[in-house]
MARMI-64104 format. One record per residue (C-alpha): x, y, z. Coordinates in steps of 0.05 Angstrom, whole numbers, plus 32768, in hexadecimal, padded with zeros to 4 digits. Layout:
XYZ
...
! end
This chain:
800080008000
803880308014
805F80217FD4
8020802D7FAA
801580717FCA
805F80827FC1
805A80727F77
801880987F6E
803580D67F91
807F80D77F82
808880A77F47
808880E07F13
809981207F3A
80B3814C7F02
807D81377ED0
8046813F7F03
805C81847F1A
806381A17ED4
802281827EBB
7FFE819B7EFA
801581E27EEA
7FFA81DD7EA3
7FB781C47EBD
7FB281FC7EF0
7FBA82307EB9
7F85820D7E8F
7F5682087ECA
7F5082537ED6
7F2782677E98
7EFE82287E9D
7EEC82337EE5
7EDA827B7ED8
7EB082697E9B
7E8A82337EC1
7E7D82627EFA
7E5D82937EC9
7E32825A7EAD
7E1A82497EF2
7E0C82927F02
7E3E82977F3C
7E7C82C17F4B
7EBB82A87F25
7EDE829B7F68
7EAA82667F78
7EC1823C7F3D
7F0C824A7F4B
7F0682387F95
7EDF81F97F82
7F1581E47F50
7F4B81EE7F84
7F2781C87FBB
7F11818E7F8F
7F5581847F6E
7F7981837FB1
7F4881557FD3
7F4481257F98
7F9081207F97
7F8A80FC7FDA
7F4780D67FD6
7F3B80CB7F8B
7F3F80877F6A
7F62809C7F29
7FA880BC7F2F
7FB580F47EFC
7F6B81037EF2
7F56814C7EFA
7F15815D7F1D
7EFB81A37F25
7EBF81D07F15
7EA181BA7ED2
7E7081D37E9E
7E4181987EA2
7E3881A17EED
7E3281ED7EE6
7DF781E67EB6
7DD081BF7EEB
7DD981F77F1E
7DBE82317EF7
7D75822E7F0D
7D85821E7F56
7DB5825A7F5C
7D8382887F39
7D4882747F65
7D6982677FA8
7DAE82867FAA
7DF482717FBD
7DE782548002
7DB982207FE4
7DEE82107FAF
7E2182017FE5
7DEE81D5800A
7DE081B27FC8
7E2A81A77FBC
7E3081868001
7DF481597FF3
7E1181477FAF
7E5081307FD2
7E2981068004
7E0280E47FCB
7E4280D67FA4
7E6380BB7FE3
7E28808B7FEC
7E2E80777FA2
7E7780667FAF
7E67803E7FEF
7E3280167FCB
7E62800B7F90
7E38802C7F5A
7E75802C7F2D
7E697FE37F1C
7E317FFB7EED
7E6780197EC0
7E6C7FD57E9F
7E287FE27E80
7E44801C7E57
7E5980017E13
7E9980167DF0
7E7180397DB9
7E5280677DEE
7E9880747E0C
7EB380877DC8
7E7780B47DBC
7E8180D47E00
7ECA80E37DF2
7EBD80FE7DAC
7E83812A7DC3
7EAE81467DFB
7EE581567DC9
7EB3817B7D9E
7E9781A27DDA
7EDD81B57DF0
7EEC81D17DAB
7EA981F47DA7
7EB682157DEA
7EF682357DCE
7ED582527D8F
7EBC82927DB2
7F02829F7DCA
7F2382A57D86
7EF082A67D4D
7EDE82EA7D31
7F0683127D64
7F4683297D42
7F7C83127D12
7FAF83127D4A
7F8382E37D72
7F8682B17D3A
7FD282BA7D37
7FD982AD7D82
7FAF826E7D7E
7FD782557D43
801B82647D64
800382427DA4
7FF282027D7D
803582057D58
805B82087D9B
803181D07DB9
803D81A17D7F
808381B47D69
80A781BE7DAB
80A681737DBE
80D081657D80
8109818B7DA0
80FF81807DEB
80CD815F7E19
80ED817A7E59
80B381AB7E63
806A81A07E4C
806081C57E0B
801B81E27E20
803E82037E5C
807382227E2F
803E82397DFE
8015825C7E34
8053827F7E52
806F82947E0F
802E82AE7DF3
801E82D37E33
806282F67E32
805883067DE8
801383237DF6
802A834E7E30
8069836A7E12
804E836D7DCB
801483997DE1
7FE183727DB9
7F98837E7DC6
7F8283387DD8
7F4C831C7E05
7F6983037E46
7F5582D87E81
7F4483187EA6
7F0D83277E74
7EE782E97E8A
7EDC83007ED2
7EFD83217F0E
7F2F82F77F36
7F35830A7F80
7F7282F37FA9
7F4D82CB7FDD
7F4E82867FFC
7F0F825D8003
7EF38263804A
7ECE822E8072
7E84823D807F
7E448215808B
7E0E82268057
7DDC82568076
7D9D822F8065
7D6682108090
7D7981C78098
7D3381AA808F
7D098181805F
7CF581BF8037
7D3E81CE8028
7D4A81858017
7D1081867FE5
7D3081C37FC4
7D7781AA7FBF
7D6E815E7FB7
7D59815D7F6D
7D9481887F58
7DC481617F85
7DAD811F7F68
7DB781397F21
7DFC81547F32
7E0F81127F52
7DFC80E87F16
7E1A81177EE2
7E5A81207F0C
7E6580D67F16
7E5580C57ECD
7E8980F77EB5
7EBC80E27EE9
7EB680977EDF
7EB8809D7E94
7EF480CC7E98
7F17809A7EC7
7F0B80627E94
7F28808E7E5C
7F66809E7E86
7F6D80537E95
7F7280477E4A
7FA180827E3D
7FD2806E7E74
7FC780227E6F
7FBA80207EBB
7F7E800F7EE6
7F5880387F19
7F28802E7F53
7EE480487F39
7EC180407F7C
7EF780667F9F
7EF0809B7F6A
7EA680A07F79
7EB380A67FC4
7EEA80D97FB7
7EBC81047F8C
7E8A81037FC5
7EBD81177FFA
7ED8814F7FCC
7E93816D7FC0
7E82816B800A
7EC181928019
7EB481C27FE0
7E6E81D17FFA
7E8B81E7803E
7EBE8213801B
7E90823B7FEF
7E9A82167FAE
7E6E81F67F79
7E6981AB7F6E
7E9A818E7F3C
7EB2814E7F1C
7EE881337EED
7EFC815F7EB2
7F1181367E76
7F3081737E53
7F5E81857E8D
7F6B813B7E9A
7F8281327E52
7FAF816F7E59
7FCC81517E99
7FDA810C7E7B
7FF581287E39
802281587E60
8041811E7E86
801581197EC4
800D80D37EDF
800580D87F2B
7FDD80F77F63
8011812E7F69
7FFB814B7F26
7FB481547F3F
7FCD81727F81
7FFC81A27F5D
7FC481B77F2F
7F9981CC7F6A
7FD181EC7F93
7FEE82127F57
7FA9822A7F44
7FA3824B7F88
7FEB82657F82
7FD982857F40
7F9D82A77F5E
7FBD82BF7F9F
800482D17F87
800482D77F3C
7FBC82F07F33
7FD383317F12
7FF983097EDD
7FC582D37ED4
7F9083057EBD
7FC083187E84
7FC482D27E66
7FA682D77E20
7F6982AC7E15
7F84829D7DCF
7FBE82757DEF
7F8F824E7E1D
7F5F82437DE2
7F9A82257DBC
7FA981F67DF6
7F6081DF7DF9
7F5E81D47DAE
7F9981A67DB7
7F7281837DED
7F35817A7DC1
7F5F815E7D89
7F81812E7DB9
7F40811A7DDA
7F1B81087D99
7F1F80BF7D87
7F3480C57D3F
7F37807A7D36
7EEC80787D3F
7EE4809C7CFC
7F1080697CD9
7EE8802F7CF5
7EA3804C7CE8
7E97801D7CAE
7EB97FE17CD0
7E947FDD7D12
7E4C7FC47D15
7E1A7FF87CFD
7DF77FF87D41
7E38800C7D63
7E4180467D32
7DFA805E7D3D
7E02805B7D89
7E4480837D85
7E2580B87D58
7DE680BE7D82
7E1080C77DC1
7E3A80FE7D9E
7DFE81237D82
7DD781207DC4
7E12813B7DEC
7E2281727DBA
7DD981877DB3
7DCA81887DFE
7E0F81997E19
7DFF81637E4C
7E2E81277E4E
7DFF80FE7E7A
7DC681037E48
7DF380EA7E10
7E0B80B07E39
7DC4809E7E4E
7DAC80A27E05
7DE680777DEE
7DDB80427E24
7D90803D7E17
7D9B80387DCC
7DD080027DD6
7DA07FDC7E03
7D697FDF7DCD
7D997FC87D97
7DB37F8F7DC4
7D6C7F797DD4
7D5A7F797D8B
7D997F527D7A
7D8E7F1A7DAC
7D427F187DA3
7D4B7EF27D62
7D2C7EAF7D71
7D287E717D45
7CF17E3D7D4F
7CF27E027D20
7CBF7DC97D1D
7CCF7D807D0E
7C927D557D03
7C8A7D097D04
7C4B7CDF7D00
7C317CEC7D46
7C627D1E7D63
7C7B7D657D55
7CBC7D7F7D72
7CC67DCB7D76
7D107DDE7D7D
7D1A7E227D9D
7D5C7E467D92
7D6D7E897DB2
7D5A7EB57DED
7D127EB67E03
7D007EF87E26
7CD07F327E1E
7CED7F487DDA
7CE97F037DBA
7CA77EE67DD5
7C7E7EFF7D9A
7CA97ED97D68
7CA77E9C7D96
7C5B7E9B7D9A
7C527EA47D4E
7C7F7E687D40
7C4B7E357D57
7C0F7E187D32
7BD27E017D58
7BAA7DDC7D22
7BD07D9A7D1C
7BBA7D5C7D41
7BF47D397D63
7BFB7D097D9E
7C387D2C7DB9
7C5A7D707DB1
7CA07D7D7DCC
7CBD7DC27DD4
7D097DBC7DD8
7D2D7DF47DFD
7D727DD47DFD
7D8D7E0F7DD3
7D647E457DF4
7D617E6C7E35
7D237E877E59
7D307ECA7E79
7CF27EEC7E94
7CA97EEC7EA6
7C957EFF7E5F
7CB77EC07E45
7C947E947E79
7C507EB37E68
7C5C7EA57E1E
7C6D7E5B7E2E
7C2D7E567E58
7C057E717E1F
7C237E427DEB
7C207E037E16
7BD87E0E7E2D
7BC17E207DE7
7BE27DE37DC9
7BC27DB67DFD
7B7D7DD37DF1
7B7D7DD87DA5
7BA67D9A7D92
7B967D6C7DCD
7BDF7D587DCC
7C0D7D497E06
7C3C7D857E0B
7C817D7E7E2A
7CBB7DAE7E34
7D007D907E2D
7D497DA77E30
7D3E7DDE7E64
7D7C7DF67E87
7D7B7DFD7ED2
7D6E7E487ED4
7D357E447EA1
7D157E097EC4
7D187E2C7F08
7CF77E6A7EEA
7CBF7E3F7ECC
7CB37E1B7F0D
7CAA7E5E7F30
7C7F7E837EFE
7C5F7E527ECC
7C147E427ED1
7C0B7E107E97
7C177DD57EC6
7BE87DEF7EFC
7BA07DD37F05
7B6A7DF87EDD
7B9D7E1F7EB5
7B807E3C7E75
7B9F7E547E33
7B8C7E9C7E43
7BBE7E9C7E7C
7BF57ED27E79
! end
């Protein structure tokens, strides 16, 4: 255990420190922008990002992942802040943390296995598109020099690693372009144009709300929504980083960690947050691998605000937009375009629906839900294909059932039988079939009873596996006294 913690904290000191600095610089405009979306003071988002990053460095389940104030979470807060004010937002943030902590304790992360790869790819691609779209207002249609700064930033980011990898190229790009903007006297939009940064630390306070059922009824719906969206983003981001770094992470610990971080944030005047895939990609691509990178990102963010605040506000948005464009390019799964015609059509449809839903709603959770539901429908349709063949002899008919018998396949099952023939014996062979649910049992009841009544034959079921037979014994009525063909 000690060795594991030592590696996670001090196994990549230089890389983690430098990448953490890059992330801190990239966090500032994001935190301010998300605060504006939520309708709160910019410092609420900055304080939240500092607190969440520092806490998650210690209690998170995925080293090198960056958690802070996010746009998806901010969107869910707008109505609450407008109608009830900041104190209720902080109470909601604490409740969000409690719910996420409970999700972690009850190991809700195990449901991640039900999210197909096509949904994951759609999630990543949609996020890359959203990251790029968020940068457009910062450089399109502003000035020619803005375009020049974005282009030069991208040149430094992509060309510098060819000569040296001692320092992350995004960090060099931000520093160089900031110096050029200040001493060149160019009229560019800066971080300071987004909102006022005050040199202050977050202070502990208990939300000034009545702690009663009325307050709970106000904050619970928003808290539940924040909990689900936050964990969805965090767990998907953790899986993406697992793939990028070829390492594993503890998803349930990540859930508990998110809960603890949001509880702390609520008591320090911040807004609820979750994992940020954009900043996480910056961290990993800049060399971050351990918990130290997340810790440095949070601490350096506060250092920037308290000590270098006068300089931070002069960072040109064009430089930061260039960094985020690099992130969007790096985040997008370009191989998914090459395999569009190779993977099954249903997987392509699911991926595209996920992307379109996320981009249209700017809500990652809705895209994931749409993709998972569509995948489930396609899967049900795929396995509902049932084959029933009849083999007749002089006095006996054998129906051979092949496939999965459940609610989606019972209609085909029922239509496969004829009730006009006169036979002494009818066998229904389930040796290559499985009975899954009450709908399947009801269909068997209907078939058996109808065959008995209309053909006067002896009807037997054969080849049942143990699970199917046990389900029939519990639910079937065809073998009960006075059972009739109308039974369901």
